[in-house]
C-alpha positions as CSV (number, residue, x, y, z in Angstrom):
1,X,115.8,84.9,169.1
2,X,113.7,86.9,166.7
3,X,110.9,85.3,164.8
4,X,111.3,85.5,161.0
5,X,108.3,86.8,159.1
6,X,106.8,84.4,156.7
7,X,106.2,86.0,153.3
8,X,102.6,86.8,152.5
9,X,101.0,84.3,150.1
10,X,99.9,85.7,146.8
11,X,96.2,85.3,145.9
12,X,95.5,82.6,143.4
13,X,95.5,83.3,139.7
14,X,91.7,83.8,139.4
15,X,91.6,86.5,142.1
16,X,94.5,88.3,140.5
17,X,93.0,88.0,137.0
18,X,89.6,89.2,138.4
19,X,91.2,92.3,139.9
20,X,93.0,93.1,136.7
21,X,89.9,92.7,134.5
22,X,87.9,94.8,137.0
23,X,90.5,97.6,136.8
24,X,90.6,97.4,133.0
25,X,86.8,98.0,132.8
26,X,86.9,100.8,135.4
27,X,89.7,102.5,133.5
28,X,87.8,102.0,130.2
29,X,84.6,103.5,131.6
30,X,86.6,106.5,132.8
31,X,88.2,107.1,129.4
32,X,84.9,106.7,127.6
33,X,83.5,109.5,129.7
34,X,86.3,111.8,128.5
35,X,85.3,111.5,124.8
36,X,83.8,114.5,123.1
37,X,81.9,113.5,120.0
38,X,81.8,116.0,117.0
39,X,78.5,117.7,116.1
40,X,76.6,116.7,113.0
41,X,77.7,119.9,111.3
42,X,81.3,119.2,112.0
43,X,80.9,115.6,110.8
44,X,79.3,116.7,107.5
45,X,82.0,119.4,107.0
46,X,84.8,116.8,107.5
47,X,83.1,114.3,105.2
48,X,83.0,117.0,102.5
49,X,86.7,117.7,103.0
50,X,87.6,114.1,102.7
51,X,85.5,113.6,99.5
52,X,87.1,116.7,98.0
53,X,90.6,115.4,98.9
54,X,89.8,112.0,97.3
55,X,88.7,113.8,94.1
56,X,91.8,115.9,93.9
57,X,94.1,112.9,94.6
58,X,92.2,110.8,92.0
59,X,92.5,113.5,89.4
60,X,96.3,113.8,90.1
61,X,96.7,110.1,89.7
62,X,94.6,110.1,86.5
63,X,96.7,112.9,85.1
64,X,99.9,111.2,85.9
65,X,98.7,107.9,84.4
66,X,97.4,109.6,81.2
67,X,100.6,111.7,80.8
68,X,103.0,108.8,81.4
69,X,101.0,106.6,79.1
70,X,101.2,109.3,76.4
71,X,105.0,109.7,77.0
72,X,105.6,106.0,76.9
73,X,103.7,105.8,73.6
74,X,105.9,108.5,72.1
75,X,109.1,106.7,73.2
76,X,107.8,103.4,71.8
77,X,106.9,105.1,68.4
78,X,110.4,106.6,68.2
79,X,112.1,103.4,69.2
80,X,110.0,101.4,66.6
81,X,111.0,103.5,63.6
């Protein structure tokens, strides 16, 4: 008669959680080493591009607002007479 193997007992919750947390921090450290930070010159260039884009979008929104307000005023003057 063959002996049956007893299933291995899982480690308790704290051991499993500790291993998971440890793996998380090891993986995080590994990924942080892969980061390449931009140079100061690149950062200033990108900041300028963002500010210029904000200015252009702001001017477009201002133009649309002004134009639609003017058009709405014309329509209301015609409808009022």
